[in-house]
NUDREN-197748 format. One record per residue: residue number from 1; x, y, z of N, C-alpha, C in turn. Coordinates in Angstrom, 3 decimals. Atoms other than C-alpha are relative to their C-alpha. Layout:
% residues N
<pt NUM; <X; Y; Z>; <X; Y; Z>; <X; Y; Z>>,
...
//
This chain:
% residues 164
<pt 1; <1.363; 0.424; 0.194>; <181.669; 84.769; -26.915>; <-0.672; 0.957; -0.969>>,
<pt 2; <0.713; -0.823; 0.983>; <179.440; 86.038; -29.737>; <-1.013; 0.887; 0.699>>,
<pt 3; <1.076; -0.830; -0.503>; <176.959; 88.812; -29.222>; <-1.308; -0.729; -0.230>>,
<pt 4; <1.313; 0.619; 0.122>; <173.656; 87.097; -28.523>; <-1.010; 1.107; -0.247>>,
<pt 5; <0.979; -1.016; 0.347>; <170.685; 88.974; -29.973>; <-1.267; -0.201; 0.826>>,
<pt 6; <1.139; 0.151; -0.890>; <168.283; 89.186; -27.058>; <-1.260; 0.601; -0.610>>,
<pt 7; <1.186; -0.611; 0.595>; <165.970; 91.449; -29.078>; <-0.660; -0.926; -1.013>>,
<pt 8; <0.571; 0.957; 0.938>; <165.464; 88.538; -31.516>; <-0.685; -1.167; 0.703>>,
<pt 9; <0.506; 1.153; -0.757>; <164.309; 86.200; -28.737>; <-1.498; -0.184; -0.224>>,
<pt 10; <1.400; 0.365; 0.127>; <160.981; 84.398; -29.007>; <-0.807; 0.720; 1.080>>,
<pt 11; <0.851; -0.689; -0.968>; <158.011; 85.914; -27.166>; <0.090; -0.639; 1.382>>,
<pt 12; <-0.101; 0.696; -1.286>; <158.366; 83.271; -24.435>; <1.227; -0.915; -0.008>>,
<pt 13; <-1.198; 0.844; 0.011>; <161.979; 82.103; -24.470>; <0.185; -0.695; 1.350>>,
<pt 14; <-0.323; 0.729; -1.211>; <163.176; 79.565; -21.947>; <0.950; 0.838; 0.847>>,
<pt 15; <-0.884; -0.708; -0.927>; <164.737; 81.217; -18.881>; <-0.098; -0.704; 1.347>>,
<pt 16; <-0.017; 0.786; -1.234>; <165.727; 79.058; -15.899>; <1.189; 0.382; 0.861>>,
<pt 17; <-1.099; -0.198; -0.949>; <167.837; 79.499; -12.775>; <0.033; -1.215; 0.912>>,
<pt 18; <-0.178; 1.130; -0.913>; <169.251; 76.634; -10.719>; <0.826; 0.458; 1.194>>,
<pt 19; <-0.734; -0.302; -1.225>; <170.258; 77.167; -7.110>; <0.122; -1.235; 0.893>>,
<pt 20; <-0.182; 1.261; -0.720>; <170.068; 73.535; -6.019>; <0.151; -1.130; -1.020>>,
<pt 21; <-0.310; 1.129; 0.888>; <170.914; 70.106; -7.443>; <-1.206; -0.446; -0.822>>,
<pt 22; <1.193; 0.410; 0.755>; <167.313; 69.312; -8.446>; <-0.271; 0.936; -1.172>>,
<pt 23; <0.171; -0.961; 1.092>; <166.989; 72.516; -10.475>; <1.067; -0.210; -1.072>>,
<pt 24; <-1.095; 0.213; 0.949>; <170.364; 71.786; -12.071>; <-0.280; -1.205; -0.901>>,
<pt 25; <0.344; 1.174; 0.812>; <169.071; 68.389; -13.258>; <-0.916; 0.400; -1.167>>,
<pt 26; <0.903; -0.469; 1.063>; <166.353; 70.184; -15.246>; <0.822; 0.692; -1.084>>,
<pt 27; <-0.835; -0.704; 0.973>; <168.887; 72.488; -16.898>; <0.890; -0.988; -0.746>>,
<pt 28; <-0.871; 0.999; 0.630>; <171.232; 69.553; -17.552>; <-0.752; -0.792; -1.059>>,
<pt 29; <0.760; 0.797; 0.978>; <168.481; 67.550; -19.282>; <-0.341; 0.826; -1.235>>,
<pt 30; <0.313; -0.857; 1.152>; <167.562; 70.526; -21.498>; <1.229; 0.295; -0.849>>,
<pt 31; <-1.249; -0.263; 0.732>; <171.214; 70.965; -22.474>; <0.633; -1.254; -0.583>>,
<pt 32; <-0.569; 1.228; 0.544>; <171.819; 67.325; -23.341>; <0.073; 0.115; -1.520>>,
<pt 33; <-0.275; -0.066; 1.440>; <173.330; 67.218; -26.847>; <0.137; 1.421; -0.538>>,
<pt 34; <-0.289; -1.361; 0.473>; <173.888; 70.989; -26.981>; <1.421; 0.008; -0.547>>,
<pt 35; <-1.331; -0.072; 0.615>; <176.860; 71.828; -29.191>; <0.473; 1.447; -0.001>>,
<pt 36; <-0.580; -1.340; 0.021>; <179.240; 74.763; -29.149>; <1.466; -0.094; -0.404>>,
<pt 37; <-1.433; -0.050; 0.303>; <182.623; 75.736; -30.586>; <0.752; 0.570; 1.197>>,
<pt 38; <-0.820; -0.521; -1.078>; <185.465; 76.502; -28.211>; <-0.023; 1.517; 0.079>>,
<pt 39; <0.022; -1.469; 0.032>; <185.202; 80.138; -29.287>; <-1.189; 0.585; 0.749>>,
<pt 40; <1.213; -0.506; -0.656>; <181.786; 80.418; -27.569>; <-0.027; -0.221; 1.501>>,
<pt 41; <-0.031; 0.128; -1.457>; <182.929; 79.660; -24.015>; <1.067; 0.933; 0.552>>,
<pt 42; <-0.929; -0.939; -0.614>; <184.617; 82.093; -21.691>; <-0.104; -0.051; 1.514>>,
<pt 43; <-0.055; -0.154; -1.448>; <185.698; 82.378; -18.085>; <0.444; 1.428; 0.260>>,
<pt 44; <-0.302; -1.387; -0.341>; <185.562; 85.976; -16.896>; <0.442; 0.027; 1.453>>,
<pt 45; <-0.534; 0.084; -1.364>; <187.828; 85.904; -13.860>; <-0.381; 1.201; 0.851>>,
<pt 46; <0.321; -1.204; -0.763>; <187.094; 89.496; -12.829>; <-1.412; -0.071; 0.588>>,
<pt 47; <1.389; 0.099; -0.468>; <183.336; 88.840; -12.559>; <-0.322; -1.386; 0.556>>,
<pt 48; <0.157; 1.387; -0.491>; <183.840; 85.167; -11.572>; <-1.178; -0.695; -0.679>>,
<pt 49; <1.113; 0.558; 0.770>; <181.510; 84.040; -14.349>; <0.524; -0.829; -1.166>>,
<pt 50; <-0.255; 0.849; 1.165>; <181.710; 81.174; -16.842>; <-1.255; 0.068; -0.860>>,
<pt 51; <1.148; -0.074; 0.906>; <179.480; 81.529; -19.900>; <0.311; -0.757; -1.276>>,
<pt 52; <-0.155; 0.694; 1.278>; <178.926; 79.449; -22.996>; <-1.301; 0.164; -0.797>>,
<pt 53; <1.125; -0.140; 0.914>; <176.663; 80.114; -25.973>; <-0.122; -1.308; -0.767>>,
<pt 54; <0.182; 1.326; 0.579>; <175.233; 76.795; -27.159>; <-1.130; -0.014; -1.019>>,
<pt 55; <1.070; 0.312; 0.932>; <173.061; 75.459; -29.940>; <-0.641; -1.258; 0.582>>,
<pt 56; <0.601; 1.148; -0.683>; <170.614; 73.183; -28.119>; <-1.253; -0.490; -0.714>>,
<pt 57; <1.230; 0.619; 0.480>; <167.904; 70.767; -29.205>; <-1.105; 0.383; 0.979>>,
<pt 58; <1.115; -0.387; -0.882>; <164.500; 71.837; -27.842>; <-0.742; -1.249; 0.478>>,
<pt 59; <0.614; 1.207; -0.556>; <163.729; 68.724; -25.793>; <-1.416; 0.271; 0.498>>,
<pt 60; <1.305; -0.327; -0.571>; <160.783; 70.506; -24.181>; <-1.093; 0.091; -1.062>>,
<pt 61; <0.961; -0.111; 1.096>; <159.091; 70.753; -27.630>; <-0.095; -1.284; -0.824>>,
<pt 62; <-0.088; 1.211; 0.824>; <159.885; 67.261; -28.946>; <-1.356; -0.694; -0.178>>,
<pt 63; <1.269; 0.735; 0.083>; <156.568; 65.564; -28.110>; <-1.037; 0.784; -0.807>>,
<pt 64; <0.963; -0.820; 0.739>; <154.483; 68.481; -29.437>; <0.327; 0.010; -1.493>>,
<pt 65; <-0.402; 0.014; 1.418>; <156.492; 68.569; -32.682>; <-0.408; -1.314; -0.656>>,
<pt 66; <0.390; 1.305; 0.548>; <155.876; 64.840; -33.172>; <-1.511; -0.076; -0.182>>,
<pt 67; <1.469; 0.040; 0.066>; <152.144; 65.143; -32.413>; <-0.534; 0.850; -1.147>>,
<pt 68; <0.490; -0.953; 0.992>; <151.726; 68.123; -34.731>; <0.647; -0.174; -1.375>>,
<pt 69; <-0.657; 0.243; 1.271>; <153.956; 66.770; -37.505>; <0.896; 1.148; -0.456>>,
<pt 70; <-0.905; -1.104; 0.352>; <156.287; 69.798; -37.350>; <1.441; -0.442; 0.158>>,
<pt 71; <-1.426; 0.339; -0.149>; <160.057; 69.759; -37.655>; <0.454; 0.190; 1.446>>,
<pt 72; <-0.654; -0.216; -1.286>; <162.133; 69.355; -34.522>; <0.716; 1.332; -0.053>>,
<pt 73; <-0.613; -1.324; -0.033>; <163.704; 72.594; -33.369>; <1.266; 0.039; 0.849>>,
<pt 74; <-1.183; -0.359; -0.784>; <166.999; 73.948; -32.083>; <-0.116; 1.477; 0.316>>,
<pt 75; <0.005; -1.400; -0.398>; <167.664; 77.280; -30.404>; <1.367; 0.330; 0.587>>,
<pt 76; <-1.244; -0.448; -0.633>; <170.706; 79.290; -29.327>; <-0.341; 0.444; 1.414>>,
<pt 77; <0.227; -0.312; -1.415>; <170.926; 79.579; -25.544>; <1.323; 0.335; 0.655>>,
<pt 78; <-1.211; -0.316; -0.751>; <173.386; 81.002; -23.077>; <-0.102; -0.647; 1.380>>,
<pt 79; <-0.144; 0.619; -1.311>; <174.476; 79.022; -20.022>; <0.991; 0.859; 0.774>>,
<pt 80; <-0.864; -0.838; -0.826>; <175.925; 81.190; -17.242>; <0.126; -0.643; 1.375>>,
<pt 81; <-0.290; 0.539; -1.326>; <177.584; 79.897; -14.087>; <0.711; 1.103; 0.775>>,
<pt 82; <-0.536; -1.101; -0.801>; <178.237; 82.498; -11.391>; <0.837; -0.504; 1.172>>,
<pt 83; <-0.802; 0.255; -1.198>; <180.614; 82.653; -8.419>; <1.054; -1.072; -0.212>>,
<pt 84; <-1.037; 0.979; 0.339>; <183.346; 80.632; -10.134>; <1.316; 0.417; 0.663>>,
<pt 85; <-1.264; -0.248; -0.687>; <186.480; 80.393; -8.008>; <1.199; -0.490; -0.801>>,
<pt 86; <-1.081; 0.552; 0.801>; <188.553; 78.330; -10.421>; <-0.536; -0.986; -1.016>>,
<pt 87; <0.425; 0.905; 1.072>; <188.439; 76.096; -13.487>; <1.153; -0.899; -0.404>>,
<pt 88; <-0.951; 0.962; 0.573>; <190.190; 73.001; -14.800>; <-0.706; -0.722; -1.122>>,
<pt 89; <0.587; 0.759; 1.099>; <189.680; 71.061; -17.992>; <0.731; -1.322; -0.166>>,
<pt 90; <-0.570; 1.299; 0.351>; <190.275; 67.498; -19.076>; <-0.511; -0.334; -1.394>>,
<pt 91; <0.406; 0.307; 1.363>; <190.279; 66.618; -22.769>; <-0.542; 1.195; -0.755>>,
<pt 92; <0.461; -1.234; 0.617>; <189.501; 70.245; -23.618>; <1.173; 0.978; 0.021>>,
<pt 93; <-1.039; -1.015; 0.065>; <192.041; 72.813; -24.795>; <-0.689; 1.359; -0.086>>,
<pt 94; <0.709; -1.286; 0.005>; <190.640; 76.239; -23.796>; <0.502; 0.979; -1.066>>,
<pt 95; <-0.523; -0.888; 1.052>; <192.855; 77.894; -26.428>; <-0.471; -0.409; -1.382>>,
<pt 96; <0.491; 0.502; 1.292>; <191.342; 75.779; -29.241>; <-1.387; 0.581; -0.251>>,
<pt 97; <1.248; -0.707; 0.263>; <188.632; 78.037; -30.620>; <-0.862; -0.697; -1.048>>,
<pt 98; <0.699; 0.617; 1.132>; <187.634; 75.734; -33.516>; <-0.727; -1.297; 0.329>>,
<pt 99; <0.615; 1.291; -0.312>; <186.755; 72.410; -31.881>; <-1.456; 0.181; 0.411>>,
<pt 100; <1.416; 0.011; -0.362>; <183.036; 71.689; -31.607>; <-0.180; -1.022; 1.117>>,
<pt 101; <0.240; 0.868; -1.153>; <182.031; 70.236; -28.227>; <-1.483; -0.329; 0.094>>,
<pt 102; <1.374; 0.425; -0.226>; <178.879; 68.302; -27.372>; <-0.181; -0.263; 1.494>>,
<pt 103; <0.240; 0.108; -1.434>; <177.531; 68.645; -23.843>; <-0.873; -1.214; 0.302>>,
<pt 104; <0.769; 1.185; -0.389>; <176.353; 65.418; -22.238>; <-0.833; 0.254; 1.252>>,
<pt 105; <0.728; -0.258; -1.242>; <175.419; 66.517; -18.707>; <0.773; 0.981; 0.869>>,
<pt 106; <-0.589; -0.884; -1.003>; <176.084; 68.878; -15.826>; <-0.317; -0.608; 1.355>>,
<pt 107; <0.174; 0.603; -1.319>; <176.591; 67.655; -12.267>; <0.627; 0.895; 1.056>>,
<pt 108; <-0.520; -0.809; -1.105>; <177.150; 69.381; -8.918>; <0.301; -0.887; 1.191>>,
<pt 109; <-0.409; 0.698; -1.221>; <179.064; 67.944; -5.952>; <0.200; 1.057; 1.079>>,
<pt 110; <-0.098; -1.047; -1.022>; <178.401; 70.159; -2.910>; <0.994; -0.361; 1.106>>,
<pt 111; <-0.812; 0.154; -1.200>; <180.724; 70.690; 0.026>; <-0.833; 0.470; 1.184>>,
<pt 112; <0.764; -0.351; -1.195>; <179.606; 71.345; 3.607>; <-0.366; 1.480; 0.092>>,
<pt 113; <0.215; -1.446; -0.132>; <179.852; 75.141; 3.294>; <-0.844; 0.602; -1.121>>,
<pt 114; <0.808; -0.499; 1.112>; <177.628; 75.424; 0.190>; <0.776; 0.160; -1.293>>,
<pt 115; <-0.839; -0.032; 1.196>; <180.562; 75.686; -2.176>; <-0.034; -1.389; -0.628>>,
<pt 116; <-0.022; 1.328; 0.597>; <181.225; 72.807; -4.514>; <0.695; -0.015; -1.337>>,
<pt 117; <-0.631; 0.233; 1.299>; <182.370; 71.436; -7.820>; <-1.104; -0.262; -1.013>>,
<pt 118; <0.962; 0.152; 1.087>; <180.324; 71.809; -10.982>; <0.744; -0.609; -1.180>>,
<pt 119; <-0.641; 0.697; 1.117>; <181.212; 69.376; -13.784>; <-0.877; 0.087; -1.231>>,
<pt 120; <0.651; 0.048; 1.301>; <180.287; 69.842; -17.424>; <0.660; -1.137; -0.757>>,
<pt 121; <-0.539; 1.168; 0.690>; <180.751; 66.457; -19.111>; <-0.278; 0.128; -1.494>>,
<pt 122; <0.076; -0.157; 1.444>; <181.440; 66.501; -22.844>; <0.234; -1.336; -0.683>>,
<pt 123; <-0.239; 1.217; 0.786>; <181.370; 63.791; -25.509>; <1.499; -0.138; -0.249>>,
<pt 124; <-1.421; 0.237; 0.250>; <184.756; 62.187; -26.127>; <0.846; 0.090; 1.251>>,
<pt 125; <-0.705; -0.009; -1.293>; <185.716; 62.067; -22.426>; <0.530; 1.363; 0.406>>,
<pt 126; <-0.406; -1.337; -0.424>; <186.099; 65.841; -22.119>; <-0.809; 0.441; 1.202>>,
<pt 127; <0.712; -0.528; -1.159>; <185.153; 67.714; -18.970>; <0.532; 1.387; 0.340>>,
<pt 128; <-0.364; -1.309; -0.535>; <185.158; 71.226; -17.572>; <-0.431; -0.028; 1.461>>,
<pt 129; <0.270; 0.007; -1.436>; <185.410; 71.387; -13.783>; <0.093; 1.430; 0.514>>,
<pt 130; <0.041; -1.347; -0.551>; <184.388; 74.622; -12.089>; <-0.189; -0.078; 1.510>>,
<pt 131; <0.173; -0.142; -1.444>; <184.934; 75.286; -8.395>; <-0.851; 1.238; 0.204>>,
<pt 132; <0.917; -1.122; -0.185>; <182.056; 77.486; -7.273>; <-0.226; 0.283; 1.480>>,
<pt 133; <0.269; -0.414; -1.378>; <181.357; 79.456; -4.116>; <-1.381; -0.471; 0.437>>,
<pt 134; <1.350; 0.500; -0.234>; <177.680; 78.498; -4.386>; <-0.576; -0.375; -1.362>>,
<pt 135; <0.608; 0.433; 1.257>; <175.422; 76.938; -7.006>; <-0.965; 1.074; -0.493>>,
<pt 136; <0.892; -0.934; 0.678>; <173.931; 79.585; -9.284>; <0.267; -0.099; -1.496>>,
<pt 137; <-0.126; 0.277; 1.429>; <173.399; 78.528; -12.886>; <-1.259; 0.503; -0.693>>,
<pt 138; <1.181; -0.439; 0.755>; <171.128; 80.115; -15.474>; <0.120; -0.468; -1.449>>,
<pt 139; <0.102; 0.383; 1.401>; <169.992; 79.026; -18.916>; <-1.077; 0.877; -0.608>>,
<pt 140; <0.957; -0.901; 0.640>; <168.297; 81.452; -21.274>; <0.118; -0.102; -1.510>>,
<pt 141; <0.020; -0.008; 1.457>; <167.245; 81.177; -24.902>; <0.227; 1.425; -0.476>>,
<pt 142; <-0.328; -1.337; 0.485>; <168.601; 84.085; -26.929>; <-0.363; 0.221; -1.466>>,
<pt 143; <0.495; -0.164; 1.361>; <167.209; 83.442; -30.426>; <-1.336; -0.717; -0.120>>,
<pt 144; <1.217; 0.754; 0.282>; <163.996; 82.216; -31.941>; <0.382; -1.429; -0.368>>,
<pt 145; <-0.266; 1.373; 0.440>; <163.791; 78.445; -32.420>; <-0.003; -0.085; -1.520>>,
<pt 146; <-0.059; 0.234; 1.445>; <164.571; 77.163; -35.911>; <-0.005; -1.504; -0.235>>,
<pt 147; <0.072; 1.426; 0.324>; <164.095; 73.819; -37.661>; <1.378; -0.637; 0.131>>,
<pt 148; <-1.266; 0.722; -0.151>; <166.794; 71.317; -36.719>; <0.506; -0.384; -1.385>>,
<pt 149; <-0.517; 0.278; 1.348>; <169.039; 71.051; -39.815>; <-0.047; -1.474; -0.393>>,
<pt 150; <-0.001; 1.431; 0.331>; <169.222; 67.252; -39.580>; <-1.413; -0.536; -0.198>>,
<pt 151; <1.368; 0.483; 0.056>; <165.454; 66.943; -39.272>; <-0.291; -1.096; 1.004>>,
<pt 152; <0.147; 1.096; -0.960>; <166.014; 64.368; -36.511>; <0.272; 0.474; 1.416>>,
<pt 153; <-0.351; -0.207; -1.406>; <166.062; 64.326; -32.738>; <1.304; -0.747; 0.257>>,
<pt 154; <-1.194; 0.776; -0.362>; <169.353; 63.259; -31.151>; <-0.389; -1.435; 0.329>>,
<pt 155; <0.325; 1.431; -0.065>; <169.497; 59.465; -31.083>; <0.281; -0.619; 1.364>>,
<pt 156; <-0.026; 0.668; -1.295>; <168.959; 58.475; -27.459>; <-1.320; 0.291; 0.698>>,
<pt 157; <1.254; -0.169; -0.712>; <166.114; 58.224; -24.975>; <0.119; 1.118; 1.031>>,
<pt 158; <0.044; -1.072; -0.993>; <165.100; 61.139; -22.765>; <-1.436; 0.114; 0.485>>,
<pt 159; <1.317; -0.167; -0.597>; <162.160; 61.869; -20.469>; <-0.801; -1.306; -0.025>>,
<pt 160; <0.691; 1.260; -0.103>; <161.343; 58.171; -20.187>; <-0.399; -0.618; -1.323>>,
<pt 161; <0.331; 0.588; 1.294>; <161.059; 57.517; -23.912>; <0.622; -1.393; -0.103>>,
<pt 162; <-0.530; 1.354; 0.231>; <161.538; 53.894; -24.917>; <0.798; -0.060; -1.272>>,
<pt 163; <-0.694; 0.002; 1.298>; <162.826; 54.817; -28.387>; <1.401; 0.542; 0.139>>,
<pt 164; <-1.370; -0.504; -0.027>; <166.484; 55.465; -29.140>; <0.206; 1.119; -0.929>>,
//
């Protein structure tokens, strides 16, 4: 994983922690359409932590950008999942450092003891399945926002929008 420059972070960067399924839905919606190369994800078995540095669209700023006539923005963020007991992938080669992945959603299936399965669904039928002792996920912006290179929002509806 690259060195994220926390000292470059915006004055009020996004910083969220999810410890239940409802909180995870918020993080999942903010990460929809985030992209990352295989080189930016890592499973640290010793610390039982999965981390991925993503380039995400700033969904939380979309409406304000439209109202104010400013460009849409992207930001680099780090997603950290703690207490990982094991990992499996489908349609993802963890040794492939060059492939660019697009995150669609994150879902948690709890078990009776609080442990569970956390799924990261990727475009192209890829998935990363993490067995976790408990649900503890964090998302934190690590750079200042910048204008989205395409100048467009990802082409689908979110937050109840009727437009595609």
